[in-house]
LOKOL-254244 format. One record per atom (N, C-alpha, C, O): x, y, z. Coordinates in steps of 0.02 Angstrom, whole numbers, plus 32768, in hexadecimal, padded with zeros to 4 digits. Layout:
<recs>
XYZ/...
</recs>
This chain:
<recs>
90C065F3A620/90D1660AA663/910165D8A683/90FA659CA67C/913265F3A6A6/916465CAA6C8/914765AEA709/912565D2A72E/9155656FA717/913C6551A755/91696566A78F/91A1657DA785/914F655EA7CC/91786571A806/91B56545A80D/91E9655CA826/91B16506A7F7/91EC64DBA7FB/922364F1A7CB/925D64E1A7D5/92106516A798/92426533A76A/92556579A781/928F658DA77A/9224659FA79B/923065E4A7AE/926265EBA7E7/92906614A7E4/925A65C4A81B/928365CCA857/92CD65C3A848/92F565EEA85C/92E2658EA825/9329658AA813/933F65C2A7E4/937765DCA7EA/931465D7A7B7/9325660EA789/932D664FA7B0/935A6676A7A2/9303665AA7E1/93066695A80C/93496696A831/936C66CAA832/935C665EA84E/939B6657A872/93D66663A842/94066687A853/93D36645A808/9409664EA7D6/940D6697A7BF/944366B1A7B1/93D366B8A7BA/93D266FEA7A8/93F76729A7DA/941B6757A7C7/93F06719A81B/9414673EA84E/94606734A845/94876763A84B/947466F6A836/94BB66E8A82B/94D56710A7F0/950B672DA7F3/94AF6711A7BA/94C36735A77E/94CC6780A78D/94FE679EA77A/949B679DA7AF/949F67E4A7BF/94DC67F3A7EB/94FE6825A7E0/94E867C8A81B/952267D4A847/956367CDA821/959267F2A82D/9565679EA7F3/95A16793A7CA/95AF67D0A79E/95E967E3A794/957A67EFA785/95816828A757/958D686AA77C/95B46894A765/956C6873A7B5/957068B5A7D5/957968B4A820/957468E8A841/95876879A83D/95906874A885/954E6872A8AA/95186875A88D/9554686CA8EB/95196869A917/94EC68A6A90D/94AF68A1A912/950B68DFA8FF/94E5691DA8F4/94B26915A8BB/947B692FA8C0/94C468F0A888/949768E6A84F/945C68B9A863/942368C4A84D/94696887A88C/9434685BA8A5/94036883A8D0/93C6687DA8C9/941E68ACA8FC/93F468D5A928/93CB6908A900/93926917A912/93E96922A8CC/93C56951A8A0/938A692DA87F/93536949A87A/939568F0A868/935F68C8A849/932768BCA87C/92ED68C4A86C/933A68A8A8B9/9308689BA8EC/92DF68D9A8FC/92A368D6A905/93016913A8FF/92DE6952A90E/92AC6963A8D6/92746978A8E4/92C16959A898/92946966A860/92596935A860/92206949A853/926768F7A86E/923368C4A871/920168D4A8A9/91C468CEA89F/921A68E9A8E1/91EE68FDA919/91C16936A904/91846934A90F/91DF696AA8E7/91B869A4A8D2/91856994A89C/914C69ADA89F/9198696CA86C/916B695DA833/91376928A843/90FC6931A834/914C68F2A861/912068B8A86A/90F368BEA8A8/90B968AAA8A6/910E68DAA8DE/90E868DAA91C/90BD6918A927/9096691AA956/90C5694AA8FD/909F6988A905/9054697BA8FF/902D6998A925/90406951A8D1/8FF96944A8C4/8FDE6909A8EB/8FA368F7A8E5/900768E9A913/8FF068B1A93A/8FFB68BEA985/8FCE68D8A9A6/903568AEA99F/904268B6A9E6/903968FFA9FC/9018690CAA2E/9057692DA9D9/90536973A9EF/900B698DA9EF/8FF669AFAA1D/8FE6697CA9BB/8FA06991A9B8/8F786975A9F3/8F516999AA12/8F846936AA02/8F616916AA3A/8F746935AA7D/8F49693EAAA9/8FB36946AA86/8FC96967AAC4/8FA969ACAACB/8F9269BFAB01/8FA769D1AA94/8F886A13AA95/8F3E6A0EAAA6/8F246A35AACE/8F1C69DEAA88/8ED469D6AA91/8EC169B6AAD4/8E9069C9AAF3/8EE96984AAEA/8ED5695CAB24/8F05695EAB5F/8EF76940AB93/8F3D6980AB59/8F6F6980AB8E/8F8F693BAB95/8F9C6919AB63/8F9B6926ABD3/8FBA68E5ABDF/8F9068ACABC3/8FAB6879ABAE/8F4E68B4ABC2/8F226881ABA6/8F326877AB5C/8F276841AB41/8F4C68AAAB3B/8F6068A4AAF5/8F9B6874AAED/8FA06851AABA/8FC76872AB1E/8FFE6842AB1E/8FE167FBAB20/8FF767CEAAFC/8FB067F2AB4C/8F9067B1AB53/8F6E679DAB12/8F746764AAFC/8F4C67CBAAF2/8F2A67BEAAB2/8F5C67AAAA7D/8F526779AA59/8F9267CFAA78/8FC567C3AA44/8FE5677EAA4D/8FE56756AA1F/90006771AA89/90256733AA93/8FF766F7AA99/900C66BFAA8A/8FB86700AAAD/8F8966C7AAAD/8F8366ACAA66/8F83666FAA5C/8F7E66D9AA37/8F7766C5A9F1/8FB966A7A9D7/8FBA666FA9BE/8FF066CCA9DE/902E66B7A9BF/904B6678A9DE/9063664CA9BA/904A6672AA20/90676636AA3F/903C65F8AA34/905765C1AA2C/8FFB6600AA32/8FD065C6AA22/8FD865B2A9D9/8FD66577A9C9/8FE065E3A9AE/8FEB65D5A966/902C65AEA95D/90306583A930/905E65BCA986/909E6599A981/909E6557A9A8/90D06532A9A6/90696548A9CB/9064650CA9F5/909B650BAA2A/90BA64D8AA37/90A56545AA49/90D8654BAA7D/90C0652EAABF/9084652AAACC/90F06519AAE8/90E26503AB2C/90EF653FAB5A/91296551AB65/90BB655DAB73/90C3659CAB98/908D65A4ABCE/90596583ABCD/909C65D0ABFD/906C65E7AC2E/906B6633AC2A/90A06654AC2D/9030664FAC23/90286698AC1F/8FFC66AFAC59/8FCA668FAC69/900F66E7AC77/8FE76703ACAD/8FDF674EACA1/90106772AC96/8FA16764ACA4/8F9267ACACA2/8F7567BDACE6/8F3E67A7ACF8/8F9A67E5AD0B/8F8467FBAD4E/8F7B6846AD4A/8FA9686CAD58/8F3F685BAD38/8F3268A2AD2F/8F3568C8AD71/8F496903AD72/8F2368A9ADA8/8F2768CAADE9/8F6F68DAADFB/8F7E690EAE19/8F9B68AEADE9/8FE368B6ADF6/900568DFADBE/903D68F7ADC6/8FE168E7AD86/8FFE690BAD4D/903568E4AD2B/906A68FFAD1A/902968A2AD22/905F6877AD08/90446841ACDA/900F6823ACE6/90696836ACA4/905C6800AC75/909C67D7AC71/90D267F2AC6C/90956795AC73/90D1676BAC6E/90C4672EAC42/908D6714AC3C/90FA671AAC23/90FB66DCABFC/913566B2AC16/916D66CAAC1B/91266674AC27/915A6644AC37/91596613ABFD/912E65E7ABF9/9188661BABD0/918B65F1AB94/91B665B4ABA6/91F365B7ABA6/9194657DABB6/91B66541ABCD/91DF6522AB95/92156507ABA0/91C56527AB58/91E9650AAB1E/91D76534AAE1/919F6532AAC9/9207655AAAC9/91FD6582AA8D/92006554AA50/92336533AA46/91CB6551AA29/91CC6524A9F0/92026535A9BC/92206508A99F/920F6574A9B2/92416589A981/92876574A997/92AA6551A972/929B658AA9D1/92DF657AA9EA/92E56530A9F8/931A6513A9EC/92B06511AA10/92B164C9AA1B/92BF64A3A9DB/92E66474A9D9/929E64B8A9A5/92A96498A964/92F064A4A94C/93116475A935/930864E1A953/934D64F0A93D/938064C8A964/93B164B0A948/937564BFA9A5/93A36498A9CE/93A6644FA9B9/93D9642EA9C5/93716436A99A/936F63F0A987/938863E3A940/939563A9A92E/93906417A918/93A7640EA8D3/93EF63F6A8D2/941A6410A8F5/93FC63C4A8A9/944063A8A8A3/946763C7A86A/94A563C4A86A/944563E5A83A/946663FDA7FE/947D6446A802/949B645FA7D2/946F6467A839/948464ADA83F/948D64C0A889/947364A0A8B6/94B364F5A893/94BB6512A8D6/94936552A8D7/949C657DA8AC/9466655AA908/943E6597A90B/946965D5A916/94A165D0A92F/944F660EA903/9470664EA911/947E6651A95B/94536644A984/94BB6664A96D/94D26661A9B3/94A8668CA9E2/94A6667DAA1E/948766BFA9C9/945E66EBA9F4/941666EBA9DD/93F4671EA9E1/93FE66B2A9C5/93BB66ADA9A9/938666C9A9D8/935A66EFA9C3/938A66B8AA17/935666CBAA47/93546716AA54/93236730AA6F/9389673AAA42/938B6782AA4D/935767A7AA22/934867E1AA2F/933D6785A9EF/930E67A9A9C4/92CC67B8A9E8/92AB67EAA9D8/92B96790AA19/9279679EAA3C/927B67E0AA63/9251680BAA57/92AC67EAAA90/92AD682BAAB1/92BA6864AA81/92A0689CAA8B/92E06858AA4C/92EC688DAA1A/92AB68A2A9F7/92A268DCA9E7/927E6873A9ED/923F6882A9CC/920C689FA9FD/91EB68D1A9ED/92056882AA37/91CE6892AA64/91DC68CAAA97/91B068F1AAA7/921968CDAAB0/922A68FEAAE3/921D6946AACD/9200696DAAF3/9233695AAA90/922669A0AA7B/91DC69B1AA78/91C869E9AA89/91B26981AA64/916A698DAA60/914E6999AAA6/912969C9AAB1/9160696DAAD4/91476973AB19/915F69B5AB38/913769D9AB56/919F69C4AB31/91BA69FEAB52/91A16A40AB36/91956A70AB5B/91986A43AAF5/91806A83AAD9/91366A8EAAE9/911B6AC5AADE/91156A5AAB03/90CF6A61AB18/90C86A62AB64/90926A56AB7F/90FF6A71AB86/90FC6A7EABCD/91026A41ABFB/90EF6A45AC35/911C6A0AABE1/912369CEAC0A/916C69BDAC15/919769D3ABEF/91796995AC47/91BC697AAC54/91BD6933AC39/918F690CAC46/91F16922AC13/91F868E0ABF5/923668BFAC12/926D68DBAC0F/922E6884AC2E/9266685DAC48/92626817AC2C/922C67FCAC21/929D67F9AC21/929D67B4AC0A/92D8678EAC26/930E67AAAC33/92CE674EAC30/9303671FAC42/930266EAAC0C/92CF66C9AC00/933B66E1ABEA/933D66B3ABB1/936E667AABBF/93A66686ABD6/9358663DABB1/93826602ABB6/938165E1AB71/935A65B3AB65/93AD65F9AB45/93AD65E0AB00/93BC6596AAFB/939D6573AAD2/93EA657EAB24/93FD6537AB1F/93C16509AB2D/93BE64D2AB11/9393651FAB57/935964F7AB67/9319650FAB45/92E264F8AB54/9321653EAB16/92E96559AAEF/92B06571AB1B/92756563AB0F/92C26596AB50/928F65B0AB7C/929F65F8AB90/92D8660EAB8D/926B661BABA5/9275665FABBC/923A6675ABE6/92066654ABE9/924366ADAC07/920D66CDAC2E/920D6716AC1B/92416737AC1B/91D36730AC0B/91CA6776ABFA/91996794AC2C/91646777AC3A/91AA67CEAC46/917D67F3AC72/91766839AC57/91A7685CAC4A/9138684EAC4D/91296892AC38/90FD68B0AC6E/90C96894AC7F/911268EAAC89/90EC6907ACC0/90E46952ACB8/910A6973AC95/90B1696BACDA/90A669B3ACDE/90E069D3AD03/910069B3AD2D/90EE6A11ACF2/91216A37AD16/91016A56AD54/90FA6A93AD59/90EF6A2DAD84/90CF6A45ADC2/91036A4FADF7/90F36A64AE2E/
</recs>
């Protein structure tokens, strides 16, 4: 099994390769397929079963597994789930590597993966991304 310290640069390089071969369209196609295949049995299942609480369940596991620096809030009364990712471990690691330049739109993979899942299940997905500082904010809310 590949370690995360090997996977993250390989993932970034994979995006570069796809863009080189087929343009940005090919990268977005890959992300869409990854979202449909990988997240169907995890994030999407949790959203279907638990609603916004499913978002909390999914990211509680994944962000803690990655040892991310984050604040998560589930406000069911307001119909809102948010993540303030103070330091993304993946992008933070890529920014520190001296032997390679990360894919120029690396952070775009998160909304490409997660937004379609949220929206097809009746939620609004918004994000603010600061790639240079390896941080972002994601808000998923009910369509109230």
